[in-house]
VOVEXRO-119915 format. One record per residue: chain; residue in three letters; x, y, z of N, C-alpha, C, CB in turn. Coordinates in steps of 0.02 Angstrom, whole numbers, padded with zeros to 5 digits. Atoms other than C-alpha are relative to their C-alpha. Last residue first. Glycine has a CB too. Layout:
<recs>
   unit   code      n.x      n.y      n.z     ca.x     ca.y     ca.z      c.x      c.y      c.z     cb.x     cb.y     cb.z
      A    Ala        X        Y        Z        X        Y        Z        X        Y        Z        X        Y        Z
...
</recs>
This chain:
<recs>
   unit   code      n.x      n.y      n.z     ca.x     ca.y     ca.z      c.x      c.y      c.z     cb.x     cb.y     cb.z
      A    Unk    00049    00017    00050   -00908    00017   -02441    00013    00037   -00065   -00069    00014    00025
      A    Unk   -00024    00055    00042   -00754    00025   -02331   -00044   -00016   -00058    00008   -00060    00040
      A    Unk   -00054   -00025    00041   -00793    00197   -02257    00027   -00054   -00047    00056    00026    00044
      A    Unk    00025   -00046    00054   -00960    00132   -02200    00053    00024   -00044   -00035    00058    00028
      A    Unk    00037    00041    00051   -00878   -00013   -02107   -00026    00042   -00055   -00058   -00036    00032
      A    Unk   -00049    00038    00040   -00754    00100   -02020   -00033   -00041   -00055    00041   -00045    00046
      A    Unk   -00037   -00049    00041   -00890    00225   -01968    00050   -00039   -00042    00037    00053    00045
      A    Unk    00046   -00018    00055   -00999    00080   -01902    00035    00049   -00049   -00066    00032    00029
      A    Unk    00004    00059    00048   -00851    00012   -01803   -00047    00015   -00058   -00025   -00064    00038
      A    Unk   -00062    00006    00039   -00818    00185   -01730    00001   -00058   -00050    00059   -00008    00047
      A    Unk   -00001   -00050    00055   -01002    00207   -01686    00064   -00003   -00040   -00009    00069    00027
      A    Unk    00046    00021    00052   -00999    00044   -01588   -00003    00047   -00058   -00069   -00009    00027
      A    Unk   -00032    00057    00040   -00841    00092   -01495   -00047   -00026   -00057    00017   -00062    00049
      A    Unk   -00059   -00027    00035   -00913    00260   -01447    00032   -00053   -00042    00051    00028    00050
      A    Unk    00018   -00036    00065   -01086    00190   -01407    00063    00026   -00039   -00047    00061    00017
      A    Unk   -00065   -00022    00031   -01019    00060   -01284   -00013    00038   -00063    00046   -00060   -00017
      A    Unk   -00056    00006   -00049   -01160    00020   -01162    00065    00028   -00025    00010   -00072    00020
      A    Unk    00016   -00036   -00060   -01307    00081   -01267    00060    00003    00046   -00059   -00031    00035
      A    Unk    00020   -00066    00020   -01258    00030   -01444   -00017    00047    00058   -00057   -00006   -00044
      A    Unk   -00059   -00044    00010   -01162   -00115   -01367   -00017    00070   -00021    00046   -00030   -00052
      A    Unk    00019   -00063    00034   -01328   -00187   -01304    00061    00045   -00007   -00056    00037    00041
      A    Unk    00036    00015    00059   -01298   -00371   -01261   -00020    00066   -00041   -00062   -00039    00020
      A    Unk    00060    00042    00002   -01168   -00339   -01132   -00031   -00001   -00069   -00051    00024    00051
      A    Unk    00062   -00038    00002   -00989   -00273   -01130   -00058   -00049   -00006   -00001    00052   -00059
      A    Unk    00016   -00025   -00065   -00814   -00337   -01093   -00060    00044   -00001    00057    00036    00028
      A    Unk   -00010    00037   -00061   -00754   -00354   -01272   -00034    00034    00061    00074   -00010    00013
      A    Unk   -00006   -00055   -00050   -00823   -00283   -01430    00001   -00033    00067   -00061    00053   -00005
      A    Unk    00016    00015   -00067   -00788   -00423   -01560    00008    00066    00042    00044   -00058    00027
      A    Unk   -00038   -00043   -00048   -00791   -00378   -01742   -00025   -00016    00069   -00009    00077   -00017
      A    Unk    00025    00009   -00069   -00840   -00503   -01878    00044    00038    00047   -00003   -00076    00019
      A    Unk   -00047   -00035   -00045   -00824   -00450   -02060   -00027   -00007    00070    00009    00076   -00020
      A    Unk    00032   -00044   -00050   -00917   -00578   -02164    00054    00031    00044   -00050   -00040    00045
      A    Unk   -00021   -00071    00005   -00810   -00644   -02306   -00031    00046    00052   -00017    00026   -00067
      A    Unk   -00073   -00007    00007   -00904   -00804   -02327    00020    00072   -00009    00024   -00041   -00059
      A    Unk   -00020   -00062    00030   -01083   -00780   -02267    00075    00005   -00006   -00027    00058    00038
      A    Unk    00057   -00020    00044   -01166   -00947   -02222    00019    00062   -00040   -00065    00013    00041
      A    Unk    00012    00053    00051   -01008   -01029   -02152   -00053    00026   -00050   -00024   -00067    00035
      A    Unk   -00060    00003    00044   -00948   -00869   -02062   -00011   -00051   -00056    00064   -00018    00040
      A    Unk    00000   -00061    00042   -01124   -00846   -01991    00058   -00001   -00047    00002    00063    00043
      A    Unk    00054    00003    00051   -01136   -01024   -01930    00003    00059   -00046   -00069   -00002    00034
      A    Unk   -00019    00051    00045   -00966   -01009   -01842   -00053   -00010   -00057    00012   -00065    00038
      A    Unk   -00050   -00031    00046   -01020   -00842   -01770    00026   -00052   -00047    00060    00031    00038
      A    Unk    00032   -00049    00044   -01178   -00924   -01701    00051    00031   -00048   -00035    00055    00041
      A    Unk    00039    00035    00053   -01086   -01077   -01634   -00035    00051   -00048   -00055   -00047    00034
      A    Unk    00063    00030   -00030   -00966   -00961   -01545   -00034   -00039   -00055   -00050    00057    00030
      A    Unk    00054    00010    00047   -00793   -00881   -01575   -00061   -00034    00039    00024   -00045   -00062
      A    Unk    00049    00051   -00020   -00664   -00803   -01464   -00050   -00008   -00056   -00035    00018    00066
      A    Unk   -00022    00065    00024   -00517   -00709   -01542   -00048   -00057    00017    00067   -00016    00028
      A    Unk   -00030   -00002    00067   -00553   -00552   -01441    00026   -00073   -00014    00061    00057   -00004
      A    Unk   -00069   -00024   -00001   -00660   -00595   -01289    00027    00002   -00072    00045   -00046    00046
      A    Unk   -00051    00031    00042   -00849   -00617   -01274    00070    00032    00006   -00023    00002   -00072
      A    Unk   -00035   -00043    00046   -00966   -00569   -01135    00054   -00036   -00037    00028    00059    00037
      A    Unk   -00066   -00027   -00024   -01072   -00702   -01058    00029    00043   -00052    00051   -00057    00018
      A    Unk   -00037   -00047    00045   -01257   -00751   -01079    00065    00021    00034   -00043    00063   -00018
      A    Unk   -00041   -00036   -00047   -01345   -00905   -01009    00051    00043   -00038    00036   -00049    00049
      A    Unk    00009   -00068    00004   -01479   -00949   -01137    00039    00038    00054   -00072    00015    00003
      A    Unk    00046   -00020   -00054   -01480   -01129   -01081   -00013    00073    00001    00027   -00021    00068
      A    Unk    00065    00029    00015   -01405   -01180   -01249   -00052    00015    00054    00007   -00075   -00008
      A    Unk   -00001    00074    00009   -01261   -01061   -01222   -00071   -00025   -00009    00034   -00036    00061
      A    Unk    00047    00038   -00043   -01272   -00876   -01253    00005   -00072   -00015   -00071    00023   -00010
      A    Unk    00015    00068    00021   -01122   -00776   -01319   -00050   -00030    00049    00064   -00044   -00004
      A    Unk    00014    00051   -00047   -01097   -00588   -01303   -00011   -00069   -00036   -00062    00020    00042
      A    Unk   -00021   -00019   -00069   -01022   -00437   -01388   -00012   -00057    00049   -00038    00063    00023
      A    Unk    00019    00051   -00048   -01030   -00466   -01577    00026    00016    00067    00023   -00066   -00021
      A    Unk   -00029   -00026   -00062   -01028   -00333   -01711   -00026   -00042    00057   -00018    00075    00011
      A    Unk    00029    00022   -00064   -01062   -00430   -01870    00040    00036    00056    00003   -00081    00008
      A    Unk   -00043   -00005   -00061   -01022   -00344   -02035   -00041   -00024    00058    00027    00075    00014
      A    Unk    00032    00009   -00065   -01101   -00397   -02202    00053    00010    00054   -00034   -00070    00005
      A    Unk   -00049    00006   -00058   -01056   -00342   -02379   -00039   -00003    00067    00051    00062    00001
      A    Unk   -00028   -00066   -00014   -01196   -00377   -02504    00048   -00010    00060   -00058    00053    00017
      A    Unk   -00053   -00014    00052   -01257   -00535   -02591    00028    00069    00008   -00029   -00007   -00071
      A    Unk   -00023   -00070    00002   -01361   -00610   -02451    00055    00009   -00049    00023    00024    00069
      A    Unk    00024   -00031    00061   -01436   -00781   -02494    00023    00073   -00005   -00076   -00005   -00003
      A    Unk   -00038    00021    00056   -01332   -00872   -02365   -00019    00031   -00067   -00004   -00070   -00005
      A    Unk   -00068   -00031    00000   -01404   -00768   -02227    00043   -00019   -00061    00037   -00019    00064
      A    Unk    00011   -00070    00020   -01578   -00827   -02280    00065    00039    00001   -00052    00034    00046
      A    Unk    00011   -00002    00070   -01521   -01010   -02273   -00010    00072   -00024   -00060   -00043   -00019
      A    Unk   -00065    00016    00032   -01448   -00992   -02099   -00009    00007   -00077    00025   -00075    00020
      A    Unk   -00051   -00052   -00008   -01603   -00901   -02034    00064   -00015   -00039    00016    00008    00072
      A    Unk   -00008   -00049    00054   -01740   -01014   -02109    00064    00043    00006   -00060    00046   -00002
      A    Unk    00020    00019    00067   -01791   -01170   -02015    00024    00048   -00055   -00073   -00005   -00003
      A    Unk   -00009    00070    00012   -01720   -01174   -01838   -00008   -00014   -00074   -00048   -00042    00041
      A    Unk   -00069    00020   -00008   -01689   -00986   -01821    00009   -00073   -00022    00021    00010    00073
      A    Unk   -00040   -00030    00052   -01860   -00943   -01894    00074   -00025    00005   -00003    00077    00005
      A    Unk    00018    00034    00064   -01953   -01063   -01777    00042    00026   -00059   -00074    00011   -00015
      A    Unk   -00029    00068   -00002   -01858   -00997   -01628   -00013   -00039   -00062   -00028   -00037    00059
      A    Unk   -00073   -00007    00007   -01895   -00818   -01676    00032   -00068    00001    00029    00043    00056
      A    Unk   -00015   -00007    00072   -02078   -00864   -01702    00075    00008   -00013   -00037    00059   -00030
      A    Unk    00012    00064    00035   -02092   -00931   -01526    00017    00003   -00073   -00072   -00020    00008
      A    Unk   -00052    00047   -00022   -02006   -00778   -01453   -00011   -00067   -00036    00000   -00009    00078
      A    Unk   -00064   -00016    00033   -02119   -00668   -01562    00058   -00046    00022    00020    00071    00014
      A    Unk    00001    00013    00073   -02283   -00751   -01519    00069    00011   -00029   -00052    00045   -00037
      A    Unk   -00002    00072    00009   -02244   -00755   -01330    00001   -00019   -00073   -00060   -00031    00034
      A    Unk   -00064    00025   -00021   -02198   -00569   -01332    00004   -00076   -00010    00013    00020    00072
      A    Unk   -00052   -00017    00048   -02347   -00516   -01434    00065   -00030    00016    00008    00073   -00004
      A    Unk    00014    00042    00058   -02469   -00614   -01323    00051    00018   -00058   -00076    00011   -00023
      A    Unk   -00018    00068   -00009   -02388   -00543   -01165   -00010   -00041   -00066   -00039   -00029    00058
      A    Unk    00058    00045   -00012   -02404   -00364   -01223    00021   -00072    00000   -00055    00010   -00054
      A    Unk    00019    00030    00066   -02231   -00284   -01208   -00062   -00043    00014    00060   -00043   -00032
      A    Unk    00062   -00033    00023   -02228   -00185   -01044   -00024   -00027   -00067    00011    00076   -00004
      A    Unk    00059    00028   -00039   -02104   -00307   -00967   -00063    00033   -00019    00009    00008    00077
      A    Unk    00013    00069    00024   -01979   -00264   -01105   -00060   -00030    00038    00064   -00046    00010
      A    Unk    00030   -00004    00068   -01994   -00079   -01066   -00017   -00069   -00025    00048    00036   -00050
      A    Unk    00068   -00019   -00009   -01956   -00112   -00881   -00039    00005   -00065   -00002    00064    00036
      A    Unk    00036    00059   -00027   -01800   -00210   -00930   -00074    00020    00012    00034   -00027    00069
      A    Unk    00008    00049    00053   -01741   -00071   -01044   -00039   -00059    00026    00067   -00022   -00027
      A    Unk    00050   -00024    00049   -01773    00063   -00909   -00012   -00050   -00058    00024    00067   -00029
      A    Unk    00063    00002   -00028   -01683   -00035   -00775   -00055    00020   -00047   -00001    00040    00058
      A    Unk    00021    00070   -00006   -01532   -00061   -00884   -00071   -00008    00029    00050   -00038    00043
      A    Unk    00013    00022    00067   -01522    00122   -00928   -00027   -00071    00000    00063    00006   -00042
      A    Unk    00062   -00028    00018   -01537    00170   -00745   -00020   -00021   -00073    00004    00076    00007
      A    Unk    00057    00035   -00030   -01405    00043   -00694   -00066    00031   -00021    00006    00001    00075
      A    Unk    00033   -00052   -00037   -01280    00111   -00824   -00062   -00033    00033   -00019    00062   -00049
      A    Unk    00059   -00035    00031   -01192   -00046   -00880   -00028    00053    00049   -00059   -00054   -00019
      A    Unk   -00024   -00065    00028   -01016   -00088   -00811   -00063    00039   -00031    00058   -00012   -00057
      A    Unk   -00014   -00044   -00059   -01083   -00226   -00695    00018    00070   -00025    00060   -00029    00045
      A    Unk   -00058    00018   -00043   -01153   -00309   -00850    00006    00050    00055    00068   -00004   -00042
      A    Unk   -00042   -00054   -00022   -01317   -00306   -00949    00056   -00023    00049   -00044    00052    00032
      A    Unk   -00028   -00039    00057   -01408   -00432   -01054    00045    00057    00016   -00054    00026   -00040
      A    Unk   -00064    00032    00017   -01437   -00556   -00909    00033    00038   -00059   -00012   -00076   -00017
      A    Unk   -00049   -00012   -00051   -01570   -00441   -00838    00069   -00025   -00017   -00022   -00031    00063
      A    Unk   -00024   -00067    00007   -01656   -00448   -01004    00048    00019    00055   -00057    00046    00000
      A    Unk   -00037   -00009    00061   -01675   -00636   -01015    00034    00070   -00002   -00046   -00008   -00060
      A    Unk   -00063    00036   -00003   -01726   -00656   -00834    00045    00012   -00061   -00013   -00072    00007
      A    Unk   -00043   -00034   -00050   -01856   -00519   -00843    00069   -00035    00006   -00036    00001    00069
      A    Unk   -00026   -00063    00028   -01923   -00587   -01006    00044    00034    00051   -00059    00048   -00022
      A    Unk   -00053    00015    00049   -01936   -00765   -00937    00029    00067   -00024   -00029   -00042   -00061
      A    Unk   -00056    00030   -00033   -02031   -00711   -00782    00058   -00011   -00046   -00020   -00064    00032
      A    Unk   -00035   -00053   -00038   -02144   -00595   -00882    00061   -00025    00036   -00048    00032    00050
      A    Unk   -00037   -00047    00045   -02181   -00732   -01006    00036    00053    00036   -00046    00033   -00049
      A    Unk   -00061    00031    00030   -02218   -00865   -00874    00038    00049   -00046   -00020   -00063   -00041
      A    Unk   -00046   -00057    00012   -02333   -00757   -00767    00064   -00024   -00035    00017    00036    00066
      A    Unk    00031   -00067   -00020   -02418   -00920   -00714    00056    00055   -00007   -00028   -00001    00079
      A    Unk   -00001   -00019   -00070   -02324   -01062   -00804   -00036    00066    00012    00072    00005    00025
      A    Unk    00056    00036   -00035   -02374   -01130   -00974   -00004    00018    00073    00009   -00075   -00007
      A    Unk    00063   -00039    00012   -02263   -00995   -01059   -00062   -00038    00034   -00013    00010   -00083
      A    Unk    00001   -00067   -00034   -02108   -01070   -00980   -00065    00035   -00007    00054    00045   -00029
      A    Unk    00004    00012   -00074   -02143   -01250   -01032   -00005    00067    00038    00063   -00040    00025
      A    Unk    00068    00027   -00013   -02181   -01198   -01213   -00008   -00012    00077   -00012   -00067   -00041
      A    Unk    00047   -00054    00002   -02023   -01091   -01217   -00071   -00024    00017    00001    00032   -00068
      A    Unk   -00008   -00040   -00058   -01914   -01232   -01158   -00050    00061    00002    00073    00024    00003
      A    Unk    00031    00038   -00058   -01985   -01351   -01289    00006    00044    00063    00038   -00071    00013
      A    Unk    00074    00002    00012   -01941   -01225   -01428   -00035   -00032    00060   -00018   -00040   -00065
      A    Unk    00033   -00057   -00029   -01769   -01188   -01352   -00074   -00001   -00012    00029    00061   -00027
      A    Unk    00029    00017   -00064   -01711   -01365   -01389   -00036    00059    00032    00053   -00026    00047
      A    Unk    00063    00038    00009   -01687   -01319   -01571   -00035   -00014    00067    00015   -00068   -00037
      A    Unk   -00008    00069    00007   -01555   -01190   -01517   -00067   -00034   -00011    00034   -00028    00059
      A    Unk    00030    00043   -00049   -01593   -01009   -01541    00012   -00074   -00018   -00076    00015    00005
      A    Unk    00044    00046    00034   -01470   -00918   -01655   -00026   -00049    00053    00036   -00037   -00058
      A    Unk    00000    00065   -00032   -01384   -00761   -01600   -00040   -00047   -00043   -00028    00004    00071
      A    Unk    00049    00050    00021   -01349   -00584   -01657    00011   -00065    00038    00004   -00012   -00076
      A    Unk    00007    00050   -00051   -01248   -00454   -01561   -00057   -00049   -00018   -00012    00032    00067
      A    Unk   -00027   -00019   -00064   -01269   -00319   -01693   -00020   -00049    00053   -00022    00069    00019
      A    Unk    00031    00042   -00049   -01286   -00375   -01872    00030    00010    00067    00004   -00071   -00019
      A    Unk   -00038    00004   -00063   -01241   -00245   -02004   -00043   -00038    00051    00018    00071    00028
      A    Unk    00038    00018   -00058   -01303   -00263   -02183    00048   -00004    00060   -00038   -00068   -00012
      A    Unk   -00037    00042   -00048   -01240   -00179   -02341   -00044   -00016    00059    00064    00034    00022
      A    Unk   -00072   -00006    00016   -01299   -00081   -02497    00042   -00047    00044    00024    00074    00009
      A    Unk   -00042    00015   -00059   -01484   -00127   -02490    00075    00000   -00023   -00021   -00071    00034
      A    Unk   -00001   -00058   -00042   -01607   -00050   -02615    00043   -00010    00063   -00069    00018    00019
      A    Unk   -00026   -00054    00039   -01587   -00176   -02758    00006    00066    00041   -00043    00011   -00060
      A    Unk   -00072    00004    00013   -01604   -00320   -02640    00031    00059   -00036    00014   -00061   -00038
      A    Unk   -00018   -00059    00041   -01776   -00264   -02577    00073    00000   -00017   -00016    00064    00037
      A    Unk    00059   -00024    00032   -01854   -00425   -02506    00012    00065   -00050   -00052    00017    00056
      A    Unk    00020    00050    00053   -01690   -00515   -02472   -00064    00029   -00037   -00015   -00075    00034
      A    Unk   -00049   -00002    00055   -01621   -00364   -02378   -00018   -00046   -00057    00069   -00017    00026
      A    Unk    00011   -00064    00039   -01781   -00352   -02277    00047    00004   -00058    00010    00063    00045
      A    Unk    00059    00008    00042   -01765   -00535   -02225   -00014    00062   -00040   -00061   -00015    00043
      A    Unk   -00015    00052    00050   -01587   -00509   -02164   -00057   -00010   -00044    00019   -00065    00032
      A    Unk   -00036   -00032    00055   -01637   -00348   -02081    00021   -00047   -00053    00060    00035    00026
      A    Unk    00043   -00044    00037   -01770   -00440   -01980    00038    00033   -00059   -00029    00053    00048
      A    Unk    00041    00038    00044   -01658   -00582   -01927   -00043    00044   -00045   -00042   -00045    00040
      A    Unk   -00043    00029    00048   -01531   -00464   -01857   -00037   -00040   -00052    00049   -00042    00035
      A    Unk   -00004   -00043    00055   -01672   -00364   -01778    00049   -00027   -00054    00021    00068    00023
      A    Unk    00051    00023    00044   -01699   -00507   -01659    00002    00039   -00064   -00066    00004    00033
      A    Unk    00032    00059   -00028   -01531   -00457   -01589   -00051   -00029   -00045   -00032    00016    00064
      A    Unk   -00024    00024   -00064   -01490   -00285   -01663   -00043   -00061    00026   -00001    00058    00051
      A    Unk    00047    00033   -00045   -01514   -00243   -01845    00036   -00023    00064   -00034   -00061   -00036
      A    Unk   -00032    00019   -00062   -01425   -00118   -01957   -00053   -00028    00047    00038    00060    00032
      A    Unk    00049    00016   -00047   -01474   -00085   -02138    00032   -00039    00061   -00056   -00040   -00033
      A    Unk   -00026    00046   -00047   -01355    00006   -02251   -00051   -00013    00055    00064    00025    00027
      A    Unk   -00009   -00019   -00069   -01456    00085   -02387    00040   -00054    00036   -00069    00011    00034
      A    Unk   -00026    00056   -00039   -01461    00080   -02577    00026    00020    00069    00054   -00035   -00038
      A    Unk   -00051    00033    00040   -01559    00235   -02630    00030   -00057    00044    00057    00051   -00023
      A    Unk   -00072   -00004   -00021   -01710    00265   -02522    00044   -00029   -00055    00012   -00038    00068
      A    Unk   -00038    00000    00061   -01881    00294   -02602    00074    00008    00011   -00022    00055   -00044
      A    Unk   -00044   -00060   -00002   -01954    00335   -02432    00042    00005   -00064    00047   -00003    00062
      A    Unk    00041   -00059   -00005   -02098    00216   -02470    00040    00064    00003   -00044   -00004    00059
      A    Unk    00031   -00018    00065   -01979    00084   -02534   -00037    00064    00005   -00047   -00055   -00025
      A    Unk   -00053   -00018    00050   -01872    00084   -02379   -00027    00020   -00068    00047   -00058   -00008
      A    Unk   -00027   -00067   -00021   -02024    00090   -02264    00054    00020   -00051    00032   -00003    00076
      A    Unk    00053   -00047    00020   -02102   -00058   -02361    00024    00071    00017   -00069   -00016    00036
      A    Unk   -00009   -00011    00070   -01936   -00155   -02340   -00052    00050   -00027   -00005   -00065   -00037
      A    Unk   -00061   -00042    00010   -01946   -00129   -02153    00012    00012   -00073    00062   -00033    00031
      A    Unk    00016   -00069   -00023   -02124   -00194   -02151    00059    00047   -00011   -00019    00001    00075
      A    Unk    00038   -00030    00052   -02077   -00345   -02258   -00019    00075    00021   -00065   -00044   -00014
      A    Unk   -00044   -00018    00056   -01940   -00389   -02137   -00036    00035   -00058    00034   -00061   -00026
      A    Unk   -00040   -00057   -00021   -02063   -00377   -01992    00050    00019   -00055    00038   -00016    00064
      A    Unk    00043   -00057    00004   -02184   -00490   -02087    00037    00065    00020   -00060   -00011    00044
      A    Unk    00007   -00015    00070   -02045   -00616   -02116   -00045    00061   -00007   -00028   -00061   -00039
      A    Unk   -00062   -00024    00028   -01994   -00614   -01933   -00010    00021   -00074    00054   -00053    00006
      A    Unk   -00046    00054    00020   -02172   -00631   -01876    00062    00031   -00025   -00032   -00047   -00054
      A    Unk   -00074   -00009   -00015   -02304   -00518   -01797    00036   -00066   -00014    00012    00023    00076
      A    Unk   -00033   -00034    00054   -02477   -00503   -01876    00074    00005    00010   -00027    00066   -00008
      A    Unk    00009    00040    00062   -02561   -00630   -01765    00036    00028   -00059   -00072   -00007   -00017
      A    Unk   -00047    00057    00005   -02485   -00545   -01612   -00006   -00040   -00066   -00013   -00048    00060
      A    Unk    00017    00057   -00040   -02581   -00387   -01646    00048   -00058   -00010   -00069   -00022   -00015
      A    Unk   -00002    00062    00034   -02494   -00234   -01715   -00017   -00058    00044    00066   -00010   -00029
      A    Unk    00051    00048   -00024   -02477   -00051   -01672    00010   -00067   -00038   -00074    00029   -00011
      A    Unk    00030    00040    00057   -02314    00037   -01706   -00050   -00047    00026    00053   -00040   -00039
      A    Unk    00058   -00036    00030   -02273    00174   -01578   -00030   -00036   -00057    00020    00068   -00022
      A    Unk   -00003   -00070    00002   -02156    00064   -01472   -00065    00031   -00025    00056    00022   -00042
      A    Unk   -00053   -00032   -00044   -02170   -00118   -01513   -00006    00076   -00009    00074   -00026   -00019
      A    Unk    00008    00020   -00068   -02317   -00222   -01578    00050    00029    00050    00003   -00071    00002
      A    Unk    00068    00012   -00021   -02257   -00203   -01755   -00003   -00025    00071   -00033   -00047   -00045
      A    Unk    00034    00058    00028   -02078   -00147   -01764   -00069   -00009    00026    00039   -00063    00014
      A    Unk    00029    00042   -00053   -02023    00029   -01717   -00037   -00058   -00036   -00051    00043    00047
      A    Unk    00068    00022    00003   -01905    00104   -01845   -00021   -00032    00067   -00009   -00049   -00057
      A    Unk    00006    00048   -00055   -01749    00211   -01851   -00074   -00019    00006    00028    00031    00067
      A    Unk    00071    00018   -00009   -01708    00296   -02017    00000   -00054    00056   -00033   -00028   -00070
      A    Unk    00011    00059   -00043   -01543    00386   -02038   -00076   -00009    00009    00036    00010    00070
      A    Unk    00068    00007   -00022   -01492    00499   -02181   -00007   -00061    00045   -00047   -00004   -00060
      A    Unk    00041    00049    00032   -01307    00515   -02175   -00070    00012    00018    00021   -00070    00018
      A    Unk   -00032    00020    00061   -01168    00639   -02129   -00039   -00051   -00041    00068   -00026    00015
      A    Unk   -00030   -00058    00034   -01246    00743   -01988    00031   -00021   -00067    00055    00033    00046
      A    Unk    00047   -00040    00042   -01360    00593   -01954    00029    00063   -00029   -00060    00018    00039
      A    Unk   -00005    00012    00073   -01215    00476   -01904   -00043    00051   -00040   -00023   -00072   -00018
      A    Unk   -00066   -00002    00029   -01171    00525   -01725   -00001   -00003   -00078    00040   -00056    00029
      A    Unk   -00031   -00062   -00013   -01343    00577   -01665    00069    00002   -00031    00004    00011    00073
      A    Unk    00031   -00050    00042   -01421    00428   -01750    00031    00066    00011   -00073    00003    00012
      A    Unk   -00020    00012    00068   -01297    00311   -01671   -00030    00050   -00047   -00020   -00068   -00021
      A    Unk   -00072   -00021    00005   -01321    00380   -01498    00027   -00007   -00070    00045   -00041    00047
      A    Unk   -00009   -00075   -00004   -01511    00372   -01518    00071    00024   -00006   -00027    00026    00065
      A    Unk   -00051   -00021    00047   -01510    00191   -01580    00013    00073    00004   -00019   -00017   -00069
      A    Unk   -00063    00034   -00015   -01602    00115   -01431    00058    00023   -00048   -00011   -00077   -00005
      A    Unk   -00044   -00044   -00038   -01732    00249   -01463    00062   -00034    00021   -00034    00027    00059
      A    Unk   -00048   -00038    00044   -01806    00142   -01603    00046    00043    00040   -00037    00044   -00050
      A    Unk    00029   -00056    00036   -01883    00018   -01482    00055    00040   -00034   -00040    00044    00047
      A    Unk   -00040   -00065   -00003   -01855   -00141   -01381   -00033    00054   -00041    00074   -00009   -00024
      A    Unk    00027   -00038   -00058   -01963   -00296   -01339    00042    00063    00008    00002   -00044    00068
      A    Unk    00061    00022   -00033   -01858   -00399   -01462   -00016    00042    00063    00006   -00074    00020
      A    Unk    00011    00069   -00017   -01722   -00304   -01553   -00065   -00013    00033    00054   -00023    00044
      A    Unk   -00013    00020   -00070   -01710   -00137   -01642   -00015   -00073    00010   -00043    00042    00049
      A    Unk    00056    00046   -00020   -01698   -00102   -01827    00016   -00027    00070   -00009   -00061   -00052
      A    Unk   -00012    00034   -00063   -01591    00046   -01889   -00063   -00038    00023    00021    00051    00053
      A    Unk    00062    00020   -00030   -01590    00102   -02072    00014   -00041    00062   -00044   -00039   -00051
      A    Unk   -00009    00055   -00047   -01439    00195   -02135   -00065   -00012    00035    00056    00016    00051
      A    Unk    00045    00000   -00062   -01447    00306   -02289    00015   -00062    00044   -00078   -00002   -00021
      A    Unk    00060    00047    00005   -01297    00308   -02405   -00042    00008    00063    00023   -00077   -00009
      A    Unk   -00002    00071    00020   -01305    00451   -02433    00066   -00030    00023   -00010   -00009   -00078
      A    Unk   -00056    00017    00046   -01347    00621   -02353    00001   -00077   -00010    00069    00025    00030
      A    Unk    00021    00011    00071   -01516    00677   -02285    00055   -00020   -00047   -00032    00061   -00028
      A    Unk   -00051   -00007    00050   -01515    00690   -02096   -00026   -00012   -00070    00058   -00046    00014
      A    Unk   -00045   -00054   -00014   -01645    00620   -01975    00053    00001   -00055    00031   -00008    00071
      A    Unk   -00050   -00018    00051   -01797    00508   -02009    00040    00061    00024   -00033    00014   -00070
      A    Unk   -00026   -00067   -00014   -01902    00424   -01868    00058    00013   -00051    00026    00006    00076
      A    Unk   -00071   -00008    00014   -02007    00273   -01910    00019    00074    00007    00018   -00026   -00073
      A    Unk   -00028   -00064   -00024   -02175    00206   -01854    00075    00001   -00016   -00012    00010    00078
      A    Unk   -00022    00001   -00070   -02230    00058   -01960    00029    00067    00017    00051   -00056    00013
      A    Unk   -00071    00021   -00015   -02306    00107   -02125    00008   -00004    00073    00052    00049   -00030
      A    Unk   -00052   -00052    00007   -02495    00117   -02133    00069   -00027    00013   -00015    00058    00048
      A    Unk   -00020   -00029   -00063   -02595   -00046   -02153    00052    00057   -00012    00029   -00055    00046
</recs>
């Protein structure tokens, strides 16, 4: 299969590879690409079944997505890169880092999470209902924005999520829960590069999402600190699940700080 769709800008080192979240696309990183590409090569990808990358549900999984990102890194012959993932993309960049460890300089996890074991049963019940995926997706994405979010941006992101083919959406949410329950913690524990987590929200077992405060922790952050000793965890307060869209200046400043520390 050809490489997944990717957009390259800039040419300086270290390169930065951006991986979007579930039902999203490479344009979520436009503000980061515009900020960083004058000083770094940036590569923003569309995962299989998303954006301009074709892919049937059967070919979509966290491990396959990680392999796809690794293949782009190899095909572009990148020197060790910083790979940045948002949400589902946190799992993807973790897998990519394990597949091409010699080509990864550091990892950034943007508002990651870990599905609870009980989420598997909840997904099965939801998907058995008429329009179950669309109803769940609309609820999930509506909850990702706050009163401070640009309403037009929020509406566009929600509409894009609802355009994701149902079979791809159901497969990826199910696979995400499977990965979280059986692989995510162990995979994180195998990373041997610097890791920064930019965290903005916390979701409880019912997937009810709230903004985080400075000094607050969560089961996900506790898991991350246990799996990756020395992880740099940064809280961006009073924002939603998309800090790269809602708070691009603060997000870019954290990326700049992390890059300068490498």
